[in-house]
C-alpha positions in Angstrom: 102.4 90.3 79.3 101.2 90.1 82.9 99.9 87.1 84.7 98.2 87.1 88.1 95.6 85.2 90.2 92.4 86.5 91.6 91.6 85.7 95.3 89.1 82.9 94.2 91.9 81.2 92.3 91.0 82.2 88.8 94.1 82.8 86.6 94.2 86.0 84.5 96.7 86.8 81.6 96.9 90.3 80.2 98.7 90.9 76.9 98.6 94.6 75.9 99.2 95.3 72.2 100.1 98.6 70.4 98.7 99.8 67.0 95.2 98.2 67.6 92.0 99.6 68.7 90.5 96.1 69.4 90.5 94.0 72.5 89.6 90.3 72.9 88.5 88.5 76.0 88.8 84.7 76.1 87.5 82.7 79.1 88.8 79.1 79.1 87.8 76.1 81.2 89.9 73.0 81.5 87.2 70.6 80.5 86.1 69.0 77.2 84.8 65.7 75.9 87.5 63.6 77.4 86.3 64.4 80.9 82.9 63.0 80.2 81.5 59.6 81.3 79.9 57.4 78.5 76.4 58.2 79.6 76.7 62.0 79.1 79.1 62.0 76.1 78.6 65.4 74.4 77.6 67.3 77.4 80.6 69.8 77.4 79.6 70.8 73.8 75.8 71.0 74.8 76.7 73.2 77.8 78.7 75.5 75.5 75.5 75.9 73.4 73.2 76.5 76.3 75.4 79.5 77.5 73.9 81.5 74.7 70.3 80.8 75.5 69.7 83.5 78.0 70.5 84.8 81.5 68.3 86.3 84.3 69.4 89.8 83.1 69.4 88.9 79.4 66.5 86.5 79.1 67.0 85.0 75.7 69.4 84.5 72.8 68.1 87.7 71.1 68.9 89.9 74.1 72.4 88.5 74.2 73.2 88.8 70.6 71.4 92.2 70.1 73.6 93.9 72.7 76.7 92.7 71.1 75.7 93.2 67.5 74.9 96.8 68.1 78.6 97.6 69.0 79.9 95.4 66.0 81.4 92.6 68.3 82.6 89.4 67.1 81.8 86.4 69.5 81.6 82.7 69.6 82.6 79.6 71.6 84.3 76.2 71.1 84.6 72.9 72.7 87.6 70.7 72.3 88.6 67.4 74.0 90.5 69.1 76.7 89.1 72.7 76.9 86.0 74.8 76.4 86.4 78.5 75.5 84.1 81.6 75.2 85.3 84.8 73.6 84.3 88.3 72.6 86.2 90.7 70.4 85.3 94.3 70.5 86.3 97.9 70.0 88.5 98.5 73.1 86.0 101.1 74.4 83.6 98.3 75.0 85.8 96.0 77.2 83.5 96.5 80.1 80.6 95.2 78.0 82.6 92.1 76.9 83.6 91.2 80.5 80.0 91.9 81.8 78.5 89.7 79.1 80.9 86.7 79.5 80.6 86.9 83.2 76.7 87.0 83.1 76.6 84.1 80.6 78.9 81.9 82.7 77.5 82.6 86.0 73.8 83.4 85.4 72.7 81.3 82.5 69.2 79.9 83.1 69.5 76.5 81.4 65.7 76.2 81.0 64.3 72.8 80.5 62.2 74.0 77.4 65.2 75.6 75.7 67.4 72.6 76.5 64.9 70.2 74.8 64.8 72.5 71.8 68.5 72.7 71.5 68.9 68.9 71.4 67.3 69.1 67.9 69.9 71.6 66.9 72.8 69.5 68.1 71.5 66.3 66.6 71.4 68.1 63.2 75.0 69.3 63.9 75.9 65.6 64.4 74.1 64.8 61.1 76.0 67.4 59.3 79.3 66.1 60.5 78.4 62.5 59.5 77.5 63.7 56.1 80.9 65.5 55.7 83.4 62.8 54.9 86.5 65.2 55.0 85.7 65.8 58.7 84.2 62.5 59.6 87.2 60.5 58.5 89.3 62.3 61.1 86.7 61.3 63.9 86.9 57.7 62.7 90.8 57.8 62.8 90.7 59.1 66.5 88.3 56.3 67.5 90.9 53.8 66.4 94.0 55.6 67.6 92.6 56.4 71.1 90.5 53.2 71.3 89.3 52.5 75.0 89.8 56.1 75.9 87.5 59.1 76.0 89.8 60.8 73.5 88.5 58.5 70.9 84.9 59.8 71.2 83.3 62.5 69.0 83.2 65.9 70.8 79.4 66.3 70.0 78.6 62.8 71.5 76.1 60.6 69.9 72.5 61.2 69.2 71.5 58.8 72.0 73.5 60.5 74.6 72.5 64.1 73.6 68.8 62.9 74.0 69.5 61.6 77.5 71.1 64.9 78.8 68.9 66.5 81.4 68.8 69.9 83.1 69.9 68.2 86.4 72.8 66.4 84.7 74.0 69.7 83.0 73.9 71.7 86.2 75.8 69.0 88.1 78.5 68.9 85.3 78.6 72.8 85.4 79.2 72.8 89.2 81.9 70.2 88.9 84.0 71.7 86.2 83.2 75.4 85.8 85.2 76.5 88.9 87.9 79.2 89.5 90.7 76.7 89.8 89.8 75.4 86.3 89.5 78.8 84.7 91.8 81.1 82.8 90.9 84.6 81.5 93.0 85.9 78.8 92.7 89.4 77.5 94.7 90.9 74.7 94.7 94.1 72.6 94.2 97.8 73.5 94.2 97.4 77.2 94.6 99.9 80.0 96.0 97.5 82.6 94.7 99.1 85.8 91.2 99.5 84.4 91.2 95.8 83.0 92.3 94.5 86.3 89.6 96.4 88.1 86.9 95.2 85.9 88.0 91.6 85.8 87.9 91.6 89.6 84.4 93.1 89.4 83.0 90.6 87.1 85.0 87.4 87.8 86.2 87.8 91.3 83.3 85.9 92.9 82.8 83.2 90.3 82.2 79.7 91.9 83.0 78.4 95.4 84.7 75.0 94.7 88.5 75.6 94.2 89.2 72.4 92.4 90.8 71.2 89.3 89.3 67.9 87.9 91.3 65.1 86.4 91.0 63.1 83.1 91.8 59.4 82.5 95.2 59.3 80.9 95.7 57.6 77.5 98.0 54.6 77.3 98.6 53.0 73.9 98.6 49.2 73.8 98.8 49.1 70.0 101.2 46.3 68.7 99.9 45.8 65.2 98.4 48.0 62.4 94.7 49.0 62.8 92.2 49.8 60.1 88.6 50.8 60.0 86.5 51.1 56.9 83.3 53.1 56.7 81.2 52.0 53.7 79.8 54.9 51.8 78.9 55.4 48.1 81.2 58.2 47.1 83.0 59.3 44.1 85.9 60.5 46.2 87.5 58.4 48.8 88.6 60.1 52.2 91.4 58.7 53.9 93.4 59.4 57.2 96.5 57.8 58.5 97.3 58.3 62.2 100.4 57.6 64.5 100.7 58.3 68.2 103.4 60.6 69.3 104.7 63.1 71.9 102.4 64.9 74.4 102.0 68.6 74.8 104.9 69.3 77.2 107.4 66.9 75.4 110.4 68.7 74.1 109.9 66.7 70.8 106.6 68.3 70.2 108.1 70.9 68.0 110.2 68.3 66.2 106.9 66.5 65.3 105.2 69.7 64.2 108.2 70.5 61.8 108.1 67.0 60.5 104.4 67.4 59.8 105.1 70.6 57.8 107.9 69.0 55.7 105.8 66.0 54.8 102.5 67.6 54.1 102.0 71.0 55.9 102.0 73.5 53.0 101.6 73.5 49.1 105.4 72.9 48.5 105.5 69.9 50.9 106.4 66.4 49.8 102.9 64.9 49.8 101.3 67.9 48.0 103.9 67.9 45.2 104.3 64.2 44.7 100.7 62.9 45.3 98.7 65.7 44.0 100.7 67.8 41.5 102.9 65.0 39.9 100.4 62.1 40.1 97.0 63.9 40.1 95.7 61.3 42.8 93.9 63.8 45.0 92.4 67.2 45.4 93.4 67.8 49.1 96.3 66.2 51.1 97.9 67.4 54.2 99.7 66.2 57.4 99.3 67.7 60.8 100.5 67.1 64.4 98.2 67.8 67.4 98.9 67.1 71.0 97.0 67.1 74.3 98.4 66.8 77.9 99.2 63.0 77.8 99.7 62.1 74.0 99.6 63.3 70.4 98.6 62.4 66.9 100.4 62.7 63.7 97.8 62.6 60.9 97.9 62.5 57.1 94.6 63.1 55.4 93.6 63.0 51.7 90.6 63.0 49.3 91.5 60.5 46.6 90.4 59.0 43.2 88.5 55.8 44.1 89.8 54.0 41.0 93.5 54.6 42.1 93.1 54.2 45.9 95.6 51.3 46.2 98.2 53.1 44.2 97.7 56.3 46.2 98.0 54.5 49.6 101.2 52.9 48.4 102.6 56.2 47.2 101.6 58.1 50.4 103.3 55.4 52.5 106.4 55.5 50.2 106.8 59.2 51.1 106.6 58.2 54.9 109.2 55.6 54.3 111.6 58.0 52.5 111.3 60.6 55.3 111.9 58.0 57.9 114.8 56.1 56.2 116.5 58.9 54.2 115.9 61.9 56.4 115.3 65.5 55.4 117.3 68.3 53.8 118.6 71.3 55.5 116.6 73.3 52.9 113.4 71.5 53.9 114.2 72.3 57.7 114.8 75.9 57.1 111.6 76.4 55.0 109.5 74.7 57.8 111.2 76.9 60.4 110.5 80.1 58.5 106.9 78.9 57.9 106.3 78.6 61.6 108.0 81.8 62.4 106.1 83.7 59.8 102.9 82.1 60.7 103.3 83.0 64.3 104.3 86.6 63.6 101.1 87.1 61.5 98.9 85.4 64.2 100.2 87.8 66.7 98.8 90.8 64.7 95.3 89.7 65.8 94.1 90.3 69.4 92.0 87.1 69.5 94.9 85.0 68.4 97.1 86.6 71.0 94.5 86.0 73.7 94.3 82.3 72.6 98.1 82.0 72.5 98.5 83.0 76.1 95.4 81.5 77.5 95.9 78.0 76.2 99.4 77.8 77.5 98.4 78.9 80.9 95.4 76.4 81.0 97.1 73.3 79.5 100.7 73.7 80.2 100.9 76.0 83.3 103.9 77.8 81.8 103.8 80.7 79.4 106.2 81.3 76.5 106.3 84.5 74.7 106.2 84.4 70.8 109.8 85.5 70.8 110.8 82.5 73.1 108.8 80.1 70.8 110.5 81.5 67.6 113.9 80.9 69.2 113.0 77.4 70.0 111.7 76.8 66.4 115.0 78.1 64.9 117.0 75.9 67.2 115.5 72.6 66.0 118.2 70.5 64.3 118.0 68.2 61.2 118.9 65.2 63.4 116.1 65.9 65.9 113.4 65.9 63.2 114.8 62.7 61.7 114.9 61.1 65.1 111.2 61.8 65.7 110.4 60.5 62.3 112.0 57.2 63.2 110.1 57.1 66.4 106.6 57.9 65.1 106.7 56.2 61.8 106.7 52.5 62.7 104.6 49.7 61.1 103.0 48.6 64.5 101.8 52.3 65.0 99.9 52.5 61.7 96.2 53.4 61.9 94.0 53.9 58.8 90.5 55.2 58.5 88.8 55.3 55.2 85.3 56.3 53.9 84.4 55.0 50.6 82.7 52.1 48.7 84.8 49.3 50.2 84.1 46.5 52.6 87.1 44.1 52.3 89.8 45.1 54.9 92.1 42.5 53.7 92.8 44.4 50.4 94.1 47.4 52.4 96.0 45.6 55.1 98.8 44.3 52.9 99.8 47.9 52.1 100.2 48.9 55.8 104.0 48.7 56.0 106.7 51.3 56.5 
């Protein structure tokens, strides 16, 4: 792996891989929904969509997609709360095309007013789709409680009202502010000839932008002192539930402890929640726990789709598993299984050039310090039983409980009495 910086401040990471003929190019910008003001909520996601609507050289979506499709490329983009990424994966002989295409999209997109107005309808339908998908929607509701008062609590896509109010002028202003060299990381992985890659990256990205600035976000500070609950009434046969607790940030040494805790509790099919809530009790179809972090905080979540006629029993049993892991700890066997799971998952991920590009690119963008997979595995295997038990006691506190629920319920009082650990 090599890391260097272009003269304009753009950071570049190259990760050559053997035994592959593919190469992936990922261009990341350190901007997402948490950087938006209330009146333009959703603009990061909207901007990502507009990058595929045509440039001066490739005048429309068809021209862009046709050129990539004819070489069998895979390509897409994503918007998160703290980052936006654009990627192309191709046969390595077409690396020049991938760099040219991404550079053209990011520097020369037209953002035509007519196309922008048309795309509003597409994004509004995307929002409708999310609202009609309870399994996804319950997570958004949970974040709105956990991160209440901060932009982290908003939906990435924004609202129908804010999307309708976004103009060409607002989008170009946002682009100029955030799509700058200082805020950009280019990560290339796969079958790379390093000298050729460096030459072409400089050719296509060496002049991007003029403002060498990295923008700041409003940090999250939790003031939660009691349990929080939000019911979303919907006539459903299956109830969708999500518990959430705040925890360590992305650079905290305890992040890995939190991730291992999430695996043991509900991260795979032999985890405690899956075996005890689904297999033994038959209370749900899906149930899992996860830990995700950003630069200033993190969220431990437990999500499930439950039998609406046994919802109170299910909540009590889920929280009973939380109490057990908090008060009685974990076994060495559980720790070892979670460690080997993370190790194996990472090794498999590193087989794919797009995963490798993402692995290195996101670290550089969000942390500013890169660990190799080997270094990460060493850290994983060094985690102790006592460290996982300590983070369980820190995260799982009654005052930190947040519950989001979608189902045919309106009375919060019936649920609040269960929110104890």
